[in-house]
C-alpha positions, 0 to 999 in steps of 0.5 A: 140822401136828401138833406134840408140844407136851408134848415141845417145851415141855420143850426150852429154846431156846438162844442159838447161836453157830456156828463153821464155819457154811458147812461141811457140819456148819454148814449142817446145823445151820442146817437143824435150827434151821429145822426146830425153829422150823417144826415144833416152834415152838422158836426157837433164836436164832443170835447169831454165825456164823463161817466160814473163807473163804466170805464170800458164803455167810456173808453169806447166812446172816447175813441169813437168820437175822438175825445181827448179829455174824459172823467170817471167817477169810480176809482175802482174801475180805473183799470178798465180804462183803455185810452191812448196816452194822449187822452187826459183822464180824471178819476175820482169823485171830483173828476167831472168838475175837473173835466169842466175846469179843464175843457169848458169854454163860453158858449159850449153846450154841457149836457147834464145827464149824470144820475143823482146829485153827483154832477151838481158841482160840475154843472155849477162850474159850467155855468160859471164858465158861461156854458149853455146847459142842456139839463137831463138831470132832475136832481140838479134843480131839485137839490140846488135850484135856489143857486143854479137858476140865479147863477144861470140868469147872471151868466146869461146862458141858455138852460134847455130841459131834456126831460120829455115832460119839461121839454114839452112844457118849454115848447108849449110856453114858447108857443104861448109866449107869456108866462103870466097867461099860464094858469097851470102846468100839468105833467103827465105820468105813465103810472109806472108798473104799479099803476093798477096795483092795490096799495099793499101790493105796491108797498111789498113790490120786489126789485124785479117788479119795480124795474119792469117799466111798461113804457120807458127803458131807463137806468135802475135809479130812474126806473125805481123813481118811476115805479114810486112816482118819485120821478114825478115828485122830482119833476114838479120841483124841477118845473117850479124852478125852471118855469118859476111856478108856485106849487099850486100851479103845478099838477100831475095826471096819469097818462099810460100811453106816454104820448102826451108829455105835458100840458100847459093850461092858459088863463083863457081856458085853452090848453096846449099839449106836446105829443110824441112817442116815448123816445128820448132822442126827440127832446135831446135833438131839439136841445142840440139844434134849438131853436131849429127843428130838423128831421130826427132819428127818433120814432114818429107817431103812427097815427093809424095805430093811435086809437085812444089816449087815456088820462086818470087822476093820480091816486095820492094814497098809493103814490104819496111822493107827489104831495111831499114834493108840493110841500117841499116847494112851499117849505123852501130852503134846503127842503128839495136837497133833503128830499132828493138826498133821502130818496137817493139813499133809500132807492140805493138801499131798496136796490140792495134789497135792504128795505121794502119798496114802500119804505122809500117814500116813508123814509123820505117823509120821515127825513123831511119831518125830522130835518128842518130846512135852512136857507140856501146861500151857496153850494156848501149849504146844499152839500151840508144838507145833502150829507145830513139827510143821507146820514139820517136815512142810513141810520134809520135803515141800520136801526131797522135792520138791528131791530129785525135781527134782534127780533129774529134772535129772541123769537 
């Protein structure tokens, strides 16, 4: 085996805490850690793992990586934990936070890959402990960018984006150096499974149709967000916080091949793009080895097969979520929290087949129209707005179901 010792020697191994270890991002992170160990001799010590409900998978990961402290969000699945008696296991809604409080040390790398806003308290706790953050969770900044970014600056930590789009922008900005010279950020979107569908068919899409993403292999919540392009809406708000960009300097363009992950357009008219195959192990490894680059375990571009790259304007009538996100940025305060909580609740209802696909964005818009944003000073402000938005959406769905049941009886 040939190793690049000169580059590998520059990479400082991290102690890693992985929040969301059993999801698609988490399993790819562990693959990258194995690759760095086996191919480059770089040992990243995994000191904590957190998962939502997949207790058996979490147990297997803990054994494979000799992890002595784990966290499981679901109390219902605790019986499936199969770990040595010497392993500490936190279980329950605060388990990830307890994990951070127990094992996190300054300089650790906390990879935030939990789906939704569930991991937010743990991420804030990790920042308070001066851990660097590799962020694969859009909702952390969408819901709480107003407190997360100032806390990260105050702690003087490194915050690295793992989302392919934000990693792409991050890399382009490193090359361009000066944020003041940026005209706009352009986030690419695959268009999802409904890119060519007429609006009425999109609104009536089934769960199976929405989960059939043409490019990426992701968990159900993220896949549904990709089908509604709500993921692009979340990415816009995240980009606003990560790169300190106003709404009018962030744009989206549809790129079905998912080869160009994002663009940065500079004030002189030049454009930088970051390209790569649709494989999350690329941005994950970059976050693990930053600021260095090593031979990776992800796919590489096959230039012989790369015959064309297509770009299309986004149809805002069929996919209105992006415009809602831009309005959230302008509104400020708890708007992002309300936006995210409403979407999470609506997506869960769609996956349970309680509402049709088109209702997801409608419910998010109705929630934003009905709940006025308030200033954000602390985490309790975020949590209160989150709860209010979830209750509103749940009530709207319940009222709709009751109305439908009444109509069925009277007819």
